[in-house]
N, C-alpha and C positions, 0 to 999 in steps of 0.2 A: 222678205228678203232672200238670197239663195244659199245653195249651199254648192260647194266647188267639186268636181273630179277634181281628187289629186293626182289624178296621171297628166292631164290635159291641160288644167284651167278652165273647163269651162263651167259657166253658173246656168245653175239648173233650180228652177221652183223647188221646194218642197211637196206641192201639190203636184208637180209631173213627176217628180220620183216615186211618190211614194201609190199615187191613183191614175195617172195618166198611163205611165208605159215602166210601171212597174218591173217587169220581166228585162229590159232593155238596159236594166242597170246593175252591175256587180257592186256591191256594198260587203263594206264589214261593220256595222251597226251605224253609225251615222257619217262614218266616212264612205263615198263614192271611190271606189276604185276603180272601175272602168264604165266608159258612157256609151252612148250612140253616136258622141264626137269623137270619141276614139277608133272608131272603125277607120278614118281618112289616117292615120298613124298618129305617133304618137308627136307633138311637135315639139322643134328646137326653140327649150325655153334659156334664158339667162340664168345667171347664179341667184339674182336675187329671186326670181319667178319662182326658181326651183326651191329653194330656202321659204320663200312663202307656202305652197303647196306641202309639205314636209310639213310644216308648221300648224299647218290648218288640219293637215290629216293628224297628225299628234293630238291637237284640240278635239276634233271629231270622236277619236277614238276615246278620251277620258268620257264623253257625252255617253256612253256606250250605245241603245237602241234608240236615244233621243233624238231623232234626226231632226227636230226644230231647234235644240238647243245647238245644234251643231251649224246652224246656221251661221254664227259668227265668225266659223273662219272667211268666208267671204266677205267680209271687212276687213278690207286692205291696211287701212289706216292700224286698227288695232291690233290688225295680226302684228304688222311692223312695229308697233309698240311695245308687244309682248317680245318680238324676238330682242330688239335694243336692250328691255330688261333683262331677260335672258342673260346677253352678253356682259352686259355691267355685272350679273348676278357674279359669274365665272369667271370674270378679271381680277372681283374683289374678292374670291376663293381661291384664284392665284396668289395674289398678294397677301392673304394672312397666312398661305401654306408656306410661301417663301419666308415669312419673319422667323 
């Protein structure tokens, strides 16, 4: 499985990030904040893609330095499900606070 650059969304294999070109990546633990693909500039991404990358980045931060655990951020379906779950939790919280 791959780990995503949270700036541009480019997927990278963990082996590449850790062993083949580690100096080409800027990382904060398991989160890639800049990769070789970012040299071409930051792509224009839609709102859903930006939200996906933001959540993947937050999940990677929770993994600390465990880059292999940070790979689940590249699982688009998992991250979307988590995003929907967080939205439901926030909505329920607002409903409970309104009572």
